[in-house]
C-alpha positions, 0 to 999 in steps of 0.5 A, a space after each residue: 525192152 520197151 525203151 530199146 524198141 522206142 529208141 529204134 523209132 525216129 520220133 523217140 531217137 533223140 529223147 534222153 533215155 532218162 526222160 523216156 524211163 520216167 515216162 514209162 514208169 506209169 505204163 508199158 507199151 504193148 507190142 502186137 503182131 498181125 499176119 499178112 492180110 489181117 485188118 489192123 483197123 477198120 474205116 470208121 473204127 475209133 482210134 485210141 492208141 497210136 501205132 508205130 510199125 516196128 516191122 513190115 508194111 501196111 496199106 491204108 485204103 478208103 472204101 466209098 458207098 459204091 464199094 470202090 477202094 482207093 489206096 491212099 498210101 503204104 506205110 512201112 517201119 518205122 512210120 506211125 499209123 494215122 497220128 493226126 487222127 489220134 488228136 482229131 475231135 472225131 477220132 475215127 479212122 478214115 481208112 482201113 489199115 491192112 497188113 500188107 506183109 506180116 506186121 509188128 506194131 507197138 501201141 501207145 495210149 493217146 493219154 500217154 502220147 499227150 503226157 510225153 508231149 508235156 514232158 518233152 518239147 523235142 518230142 512235141 516238136 517232132 510230132 508236130 513236124 511229122 503231122 505237118 509233113 503228113 498233111 502236106 502229103 495227103 493234100 498233094 495226093 488229093 490235088 492230083 486225084 483231079 487228073 484222071 490219067 497218069 500222063 495228066 498227073 505227071 504233067 500237072 506235077 511237073 508244071 506245079 514244080 516248075 512254078 514252085 522251083 521257078 525253073 525248067 530244070 527240076 530237082 524231084 525230091 520224091 523217089 519214083 516209089 514215093 511219087 507212085 504213092 502220091 499219084 495212086 499208081 504203080 511204079 512200073 506204070 509211072 516209069 513207063 509214062 516218064 519214059 514216053 515223055 522222054 521219047 516224045 521230047 517233052 522232058 529230059 531226065 537224069 536221075 532225079 533231075 528233070 528238064 522240061 523241054 516243052 512246057 506248052 505240051 504239058 499244058 496240052 496233055 492236061 487239056 486234051 485228056 479231059 
């Protein structure tokens, strides 16, 4: 049963079944269920087992000393929860993880994750690639926190993409849902501001292709909302 569950997770999908069978001889991953609203892990709690979401969604939030809560991201099956923290010198959760829906996870002890990294180069490569992508996502999110309003966030994003892609006609790799996660806003609010910018003639949008018509106006938006 553990082998079948693991094969449904992208990180394990291409690993030969024989390799996984050898790995699973020394332990059995545990499957845990959490009703909606349950705290799966508290900010500051030691993180000993790598959790993969088998079903449902979780919210990862940071709370500061004033009690203000910042939602960092929503994770969905079959994503792992905080994989980088598992290997950090201080392996305590920087966020509180809460079940946004009824959730089922599979838990793998840290030492067993390291053991599989030694057994399988494919697993190690996928793990490192996933960690790099997560660090990139969080860095991007932190960068846009400096822009207080949604208009500033979008303006900063579009100008950054113009510089990166070296064109005014941009292909946006993220979906609106993914962008709303990066910006820390709701999807309807994000779509509303994109529509406003289209009506104002600042951008033209067709699907995930955006043409910046007035880059100077985007720079003004960043400056005027400060």
